[in-house]
N, C-alpha and C positions, 0 to 999 in steps of 0.2 A: 471416598467411596470404598476404599480397600478395607477389608475386614481386619480387625486388630487382634482377635483371639481365635483359637481353633473352634470354639463353640460358635462364634459369630460366622466363621467361614462355613461351617456345616449348615447353619441355618440359611445362609445366603444361597448355597448350592441347592438345598432342598426347595427354597422358595422359587428360584429360577427354573428348576426342573419342573416344578408344578405348573408354571405359567408358560414355559417355552417348549417343553419336550412332549408335545401331544402325540398320540398314536398315529401311525402311518395309515390313516383312514380318512376318507373325504368327509368333512363335517356336513351334517344335514343343513338344509336351507335355514338361514337365520341364526346359525350357531357357530361360534368360533371353535377351534380345535380343543378337545378335552384331554386332560392328562390321564395316562394309563401306562405306567411303566412296564406292565406285563406284556404290552404290545411290542416292546423292544426286544423280546426274547422269543426265539422260535421254539417249536416243539423239541423236546430233548435237552433244553437248557442252553443251546448254542446262541450266543448273542446275534441278534438280527442285524443285517446291514442297514444302517440308518439312511443310506442313500446320499444323494448329492443335490446341489443347488447352484444355479448360475444367476448371479446378480449383475445387472448393468447399473453402475452407480454414477449418477451425475453429481454426487457429493464427493468432495476431494478425499483422497486416501488418508491424509493426515487427520481429518475430522472423524471419519466413521470406521476406519480399519479396526480400532480397538474394540468397538462394540460388535462389529461383525465377527471379529475373532473370538470374542467371548461367547457369542451364539454358537459358533462352530465347536468350541471346546466343550460347551455344556451338552450339546446334542450329539456330537460325534459325526455330524453331517459334513461331508466334503463340500466346502464352499469355494467356488471360483468366482472372482470379481473382476469385471472389466470396468476400469475407471475412465472417465472422460467428461467433457462438459455435458450438461443436460441437453442442450440443443443438438449437439453432435450425436449423442446416444439415441435421442428420439428419432433423428433422421436415419440412424443405422437400423433401428428396430423397424421403422416403416419400410426401409429398403429390403430388409431381410424377410419381412412378412411372416408367413406361417413357418418358414424355415429357420427363424431366429432360435438360437440355443438358449436365449434368456428365459428365466422363470419369473424374475422380479425386475421391475424398473424402479429404482430408488432415485428420485429426482430432487433437484435443488429447489424447484419451484413448480407451481401448479400449471404453468404454461406448457412445459414439456409433457407432463402427464396428460393434459387436455388434448394435445396434438395426437398422442398415441391412442387415447380413448376415442377421439373422433373418428379414427380410422378403424374402430371396432376391434382393436387388438388387446384391450384390457378386459379381464373377466369381472363379473359382478362379485363383490366380496360379501361374506356372510354378515348379516345384520349385527351379530354379536360383536364383530370387530368394529364395524362402522359406528355403532352406538356408543362406543367408548369416548368419542370426541364430539364436540359441539357440531351442529349441522353446518356451520359456516366453514369448518375446517375439513370438510370431506366433499367428495363429488356428489352432486345432486342425483346422478345416475347410479351411485354406489359402486363405482369401479376403481376408485382410489381413495386413500385416507391420509390425512396429514399426520405426521409424527413429531414435528417440532415447529414452533412458530418463530417468525422472523419479521421484525419491523423495519420498514424503510425509514431512514433518518438522514439528517444532515450532520456530519461530524464537523466540529469547528475548533479552531485554535483558541484556547482560553487566554493566551497572552495578548491576543489581538482583538478578540470579540467577546461579547456577552450575549445571552439569549435575546436581550432587548435590541441588539443590532441586526437580528435576523428576521426575514420576512415570515409572515404567517403561512404562505403558500409558495409552491415552487415557482409560480409566475414572477415572484419578486426577484429571482436571480437573473432575469433578463435585463435588469437595470444596468446601465453602463458602469455604475460604481463597482460592479463585481468583475470588471475587466481584469483578466489574468489571475484572478483569485480563486477560481473554481477547479477542483479536480473531479474527473469522472472516468468511467470505464465502460464505453459503449458496447464492448464485446461481452460484457458480463451478463449472464442469464437473468439475474435478479433485476438488473437495470432494465433489460429488455422487457421483463414482465411488468415493471412499473410503467414503461412507455406504452405497453399494451393496455394497461389500465387507463392511461391518459386517452388513448384512442377511443376506449369505451365510454368514458365520461365526458371528455371535451370534444371528441370528434377528430377527424383526420386533419382538417385545416388548422384548428387551434393547436393541436399537438405539433404539427409541422412548424408553426410559427414559434412555439416554445423552443423547439430544438434549434431553429435558426437563430433565435435570440441568444441562446447559450453559446452557440458557435461564434456569434459575433463578439462575444466576450472572451474569446481565445482561451477556452478551458484547457487545462493540462491533462493530457490523456495518460492514463495508467493502465497497467495490465489487469489489475484486480483490486478488490476492496482493501486487502491488506496493504498494498502499496499506497493507496489513497490515505488510509489512516496514518501510516508512517510519514507520509509527506505533510499532512496537516500538523502532526506533532512536531515535525522538524521545521515548520514555518515555510515550507516551499509553496504551499497554497494555504488559503485561510479557511476554506470549507471544501467538503466533498460529499458526493451522493453515495451512500453505502447502506448495507444492512447493519443493524444495531450491534450485533455480537462481536464484530471484529475489534471494536474498541476495548472490550473487556479482556481480550488476550494481552493487549499492550499494558493495561492496568495491572494485570496479574504479574506480568514479567518485569515491568519497569516501575511499578508502584503508582499510587494515586496522584503523585506529583506530575505524571505524564500530562503535558499541556494540551489535552484535547478532551472534549466531551460530546455526547450525542444531543441533538435537538430534534425532538419529534414535532413535525410541523402541526400546529394547532388548527389550521384552517379546514381540515377535513377533506382536502382534495386528494388527487392521485398520489401525491407525495407522502401521504399518511397511510400508506397501504400496509396491512398486515398480511403477510404471505405464510405459506407453510412449505417446508420440505415434506414430500409425501412419497407414498409407495403404492404400487399397483401390481397385480399379478398378470403376467402375459398369458393370454387365453390359450395359446398353443404350447406353452411351456410344459415339458414332460414331467416336472416334479411338483405337481399341484400341492400335495400334502406338505412338503417341506417349505414351499413358498408361503403357505398359510401359517405355518409354525413361525417363520421368520417375521411375518407381519405381526403376528400375535406377540412375539418377543419385543418388537420395537415399541409396542404400546404397553408393555409391562412397566411396573414402577421402577425396576432397576434400570432399564434402558432409558426411561424418561428422566430419571435422576442423572444419568450420564449426560444427556443432552443439556440439562440445566446446569450441571456443575462443571462439565469439561468443555462444552462448546458454547455455553452461556446463551443458549436459546430458550425460548418459552416452552415449557411442557404443555401438552395438549390434554392431559388428564389431571384430575384434582389431587391435592395432597403432596405435591412435589415442591421442595424448597429451592428457590431461585437465588441468584447472586444478589447480595444486599443492596448494591447500587442500581439494580435494574428496576425501572419503573414498572409496577404491576400492569399486566395486560389490560386489566379492567379499568385502569385509569387513563388509557390512551384513547384519544378521540379519533378512532380509525374511520377511514372511509368505508361505507357499507356497499360492497360490491361483491357479487358472487365470484368466488375464485374459479369456478368452472367456466366462466366467460372469458378467461384469459388465455385461451388456447391458440390464438392466431399469432404465433411468434414469427411465422414467415412474413406476414404482412408488416410486422414491426421491423424486421430486418430490412425489408424492401424500402420502408420509409426512411430508416436510418441511412441507408445507402443513397436514397434520393436527395436527402438534404446535405450529404457529405460527411456524416458522422462515422460512417463505415465505408471502407473501400469498395 
């Protein structure tokens, strides 16, 4: 992604400024921020103060700090970021209410965004921003928009298994033959969103039975998806429930001989969920214009290429090149479920606690 010549560097900066540095004026309804560099200069030629922006990020610092930093450098906006889990930050925003200093909630999954939206704390976004992505990747109410796609997969050890050894749906992992062979991370936000999808599709009783079946097989508990992929590659467990992109970091660092690959469940159930990391503007946030500029930037070709090339996620706009080993999104038999229906994370946490998957 880095420019290799001075000319290319200039062109990149001009392109980014054209898409990211909109004037400090509220867009009209249905329109994203427009570029007007004259708005950045006050009368008399004195540079205007570009202002500030407070982001609550449920995405980890290692993943998104570079692209947030690029936005800050290009716009001159003072950006302050509070990092934490999506569920934790959603709860914080709800507790802070209208006194929250946050302007933007950058969430790992639609569940956290939905919880904040259901409390009436997200503002409706301009149609010009929403319409950049497919309808399935944005809120039906228009108060958040997806910025990168993530597929739920089963990562498996290629020295021990082939795709033919794996079940078509998640239900198959309740078979006793998977005793001690499964890795999972019940505290992970994306896992909890998948369980929320199970509750929507299967109902509470069947979801509870699935969780109890996995627990009966003595799964190994890991802190996060990265740990699960590492454990599968090391042969500690044979399979793990993760998001697709974690594997590609290992392939990049250790080479394609790394003994693990992703399996996208072909059965079309909750295990074949396509989620998005998304962003919404906090309605009470004091920096509305800068919040819209940031969302505009996340949907720009440069930011989308960053997600595709550096975090190995699916872009949500057309024309972005993805990692060559990544199965195209159009070829995945994903479950058809409105992402806006996955807001009841608290109910999922309570169910996980009830069956003993969480303390």
